[in-house]
C-alpha positions in Angstrom: 0.4 10.3 17.8 3.4 12.6 18.2 5.9 9.7 19.4 4.7 7.7 16.4 5.6 10.8 13.6 8.5 11.8 15.9 9.7 8.1 15.4 8.9 7.7 12.0 10.5 10.4 10.7 14.1 9.9 12.8 13.7 6.4 10.8 13.1 8.0 7.6 16.1 10.4 7.7 18.2 7.4 8.9 17.0 5.5 6.0 17.4 8.5 3.7 20.8 9.2 4.6 21.8 5.1 3.9 20.5 5.9 0.7 22.2 8.6 0.0 25.4 7.1 -0.5 24.5 4.9 -3.2 24.7 6.8 -6.8 21.9 6.5 -8.3 19.8 8.0 -5.3 21.5 11.9 -4.7 20.1 14.3 -1.8 21.5 17.2 -1.9 23.3 19.0 1.1 21.0 20.7 3.8 17.6 18.9 2.0 17.4 15.8 4.2 15.1 17.5 7.0 12.9 18.8 4.1 12.5 15.6 2.2 11.7 13.6 5.5 9.3 16.1 5.9 8.3 15.6 2.5 8.3 11.4 2.6 6.6 11.7 6.2 3.6 13.5 5.0 3.4 11.6 1.3 3.7 8.1 3.3 0.7 8.9 6.3 -1.5 10.8 2.9 -1.2 8.5 0.0 0.2 5.6 2.1 -3.5 6.2 3.8 -5.4 6.4 0.6 -3.5 3.4 -1.4 -3.9 0.9 1.9 -7.2 1.5 1.9 -7.9 0.9 -2.0 -5.6 -2.4 -1.4 -7.9 -4.3 0.5 -9.7 -5.3 -2.1 -6.3 -7.1 -4.4 -5.4 -8.1 -0.2 -8.8 -9.9 -0.3 -8.5 -11.4 -3.4 -5.4 -13.1 -3.0 -5.9 -14.5 0.5 -3.1 -12.5 2.1 -0.4 -14.0 0.3 0.6 -11.1 -1.5 0.6 -8.2 1.0 3.9 -7.7 1.1 4.6 -7.2 -2.6 1.7 -5.3 -2.7 2.7 -2.9 0.4 6.3 -2.6 -1.4 4.5 -1.7 -4.6 2.7 1.1 -2.2 5.9 2.4 -0.9 7.4 2.7 -4.1 4.4 5.0 -5.6 5.1 6.7 -2.8 8.7 7.4 -3.0 7.9 8.5 -6.7 5.9 11.1 -5.4 8.2 12.0 -3.0 11.2 12.2 -5.8 8.7 14.3 -7.7 7.4 17.2 -5.0 11.0 17.4 -3.9 13.8 19.8 -5.8 16.1 18.0 -3.1 15.6 14.5 -4.1 16.7 12.6 -7.5 16.7 9.3 -7.8 17.7 7.8 -11.4 17.1 4.7 -12.6 14.0 1.7 -12.0 15.8 -0.6 -10.2 16.7 2.4 -7.1 13.7 3.0 -7.3 12.0 0.0 -6.3 15.1 -0.8 -4.0 14.8 2.7 -1.9 10.9 1.5 -1.6 11.9 -2.1 -0.8 14.3 -0.4 2.4 10.7 2.4 3.0 8.3 -1.4 3.6 11.1 -2.8 5.7 11.7 0.7 7.8 8.0 0.8 7.9 7.3 -2.3 9.3 9.9 -1.6 12.1 8.5 1.5 13.4 4.9 -0.1 13.6 6.6 -3.1 15.5 8.6 0.0 17.6 5.1 2.1 18.6 2.3 -0.1 18.6 
């Protein structure tokens, strides 16, 4: 369990660093660790709660919209992380959706690494 959190944290830290290279995604210097911890915590807490309630549309669509529903959940997680942290600033709706997509892909990679 601790190994999964460490791998998730390292992956999310790398993702945040890569995303901070874009102009609509600003990360204050020295805030990478704080934002990573907030992102991992929000993903763990809110991702679990939203993932539990997402089973209804996943069943109704016969699983065809699973990637889109998971992407939407990751967008909400990034939005909440942006609101909770003073070190992170995402400007623009397209950047938020792109960040959510990158987070969904990173979460998928972590799930493949840690089984």
